MIKE-797886 format. One record per atom (N, C-alpha, C): residue number from 1; residue in one letter; atom name; x, y, z. Coordinates in steps of 0.2 Angstrom, whole numbers, always signed. Layout:
<nodes>
<node NUM a CA <X Y Z>> ...
</nodes>
This chain:
<nodes>
<node 1 m N <+4 -7 +0>> <node 1 m CA <+0 +0 +1>> <node 1 m C <+5 +6 +0>> <node 2 a N <+4 +10 -5>> <node 2 a CA <+7 +17 -6>> <node 2 a C <+5 +22 +1>> <node 3 f N <+10 +27 +2>> <node 3 f CA <+8 +32 +7>> <node 3 f C <+3 +35 +6>> <node 4 a N <+0 +38 +0>> <node 4 a CA <-5 +41 -3>> <node 4 a C <-11 +36 -1>> <node 5 d N <-12 +30 -2>> <node 5 d CA <-17 +26 +0>> <node 5 d C <-17 +25 +8>> <node 6 r N <-12 +24 +12>> <node 6 r CA <-12 +24 +19>> <node 6 r C <-14 +30 +22>> <node 7 l N <-12 +35 +20>> <node 7 l CA <-14 +42 +22>> <node 7 l C <-22 +42 +22>> <node 8 q N <-24 +42 +15>> <node 8 q CA <-31 +42 +15>> <node 8 q C <-36 +36 +19>> <node 9 a N <-34 +31 +20>> <node 9 a CA <-36 +26 +24>> <node 9 a C <-36 +29 +31>> <node 10 v N <-31 +31 +34>> <node 10 v CA <-31 +34 +41>> <node 10 v C <-35 +38 +42>> <node 11 r N <-35 +44 +38>> <node 11 r CA <-40 +50 +38>> <node 11 r C <-47 +47 +38>> <node 12 q N <-49 +43 +33>> <node 12 q CA <-57 +41 +33>> <node 12 q C <-58 +35 +39>> <node 13 r N <-53 +32 +41>> <node 13 r CA <-56 +27 +47>> <node 13 r C <-57 +32 +52>> <node 14 n N <-54 +37 +53>> <node 14 n CA <-56 +42 +59>> <node 14 n C <-60 +47 +57>> <node 15 g N <-63 +46 +52>> <node 15 g CA <-69 +50 +50>> <node 15 g C <-68 +57 +49>> <node 16 l N <-63 +59 +46>> <node 16 l CA <-60 +66 +46>> <node 16 l C <-61 +68 +39>> <node 17 t N <-62 +74 +38>> <node 17 t CA <-62 +77 +31>> <node 17 t C <-54 +79 +30>> <node 18 q N <-52 +80 +24>> <node 18 q CA <-46 +83 +22>> <node 18 q C <-44 +89 +27>> <node 19 e N <-49 +94 +27>> <node 19 e CA <-49 +100 +30>> <node 19 e C <-48 +99 +38>> <node 20 q N <-51 +94 +41>> <node 20 q CA <-50 +93 +48>> <node 20 q C <-43 +89 +49>> <node 21 f N <-41 +85 +44>> <node 21 f CA <-35 +82 +46>> <node 21 f C <-29 +87 +45>> <node 22 a N <-30 +91 +39>> <node 22 a CA <-25 +97 +39>> <node 22 a C <-24 +101 +44>> <node 23 e N <-30 +102 +48>> <node 23 e CA <-29 +107 +54>> <node 23 e C <-25 +103 +60>> <node 24 q N <-26 +96 +60>> <node 24 q CA <-23 +93 +65>> <node 24 q C <-15 +93 +63>> <node 25 l N <-13 +92 +57>> <node 25 l CA <-6 +92 +55>> <node 25 l C <-3 +99 +54>> <node 26 h N <-7 +104 +55>> <node 26 h CA <-5 +111 +54>> <node 26 h C <-2 +112 +47>> <node 27 v N <-5 +109 +42>> <node 27 v CA <-4 +110 +35>> <node 27 v C <-11 +113 +31>> <node 28 s N <-10 +114 +25>> <node 28 s CA <-16 +117 +21>> <node 28 s C <-20 +110 +19>> <node 29 r N <-25 +111 +18>> <node 29 r CA <-30 +106 +15>> <node 29 r C <-27 +103 +8>> <node 30 q N <-25 +109 +4>> <node 30 q CA <-22 +107 -3>> <node 30 q C <-16 +102 -2>> <node 31 a N <-12 +103 +3>> <node 31 a CA <-6 +98 +4>> <node 31 a C <-9 +92 +5>> <node 32 v N <-14 +90 +10>> <node 32 v CA <-17 +84 +11>> <node 32 v C <-20 +81 +5>> <node 33 s N <-23 +85 +0>> <node 33 s CA <-25 +83 -6>> <node 33 s C <-20 +80 -11>> <node 34 k N <-15 +84 -11>> <node 34 k CA <-9 +83 -15>> <node 34 k C <-5 +76 -13>> <node 35 w N <-5 +75 -6>> <node 35 w CA <-1 +70 -2>> <node 35 w C <-6 +63 -5>> <node 36 e N <-13 +64 -5>> <node 36 e CA <-17 +58 -6>> <node 36 e C <-17 +56 -13>> <node 37 s N <-16 +61 -17>> <node 37 s CA <-17 +60 -24>> <node 37 s C <-10 +58 -27>> <node 38 g N <-5 +58 -23>> <node 38 g CA <+2 +57 -25>> <node 38 g C <+5 +62 -29>> <node 39 v N <+3 +66 -30>> <node 39 v CA <+6 +73 -33>> <node 39 v C <+12 +76 -30>> <node 40 s N <+12 +75 -22>> <node 40 s CA <+18 +79 -19>> <node 40 s C <+18 +75 -13>> <node 41 l N <+25 +74 -10>> <node 41 l CA <+26 +71 -3>> <node 41 l C <+29 +76 +2>> <node 42 s N <+30 +82 -1>> <node 42 s CA <+34 +86 +4>> <node 42 s C <+30 +91 +7>> 
</nodes>
């Protein structure tokens, strides 16, 4: 399972939106979206 898939699975398992997950990680929602789509890992 790739990082993008694991990240999305963890977020969904915890019932979080990308926005809520981003707030917990102190990053933008766009960053989470890019990570989950595999566009960017930084």
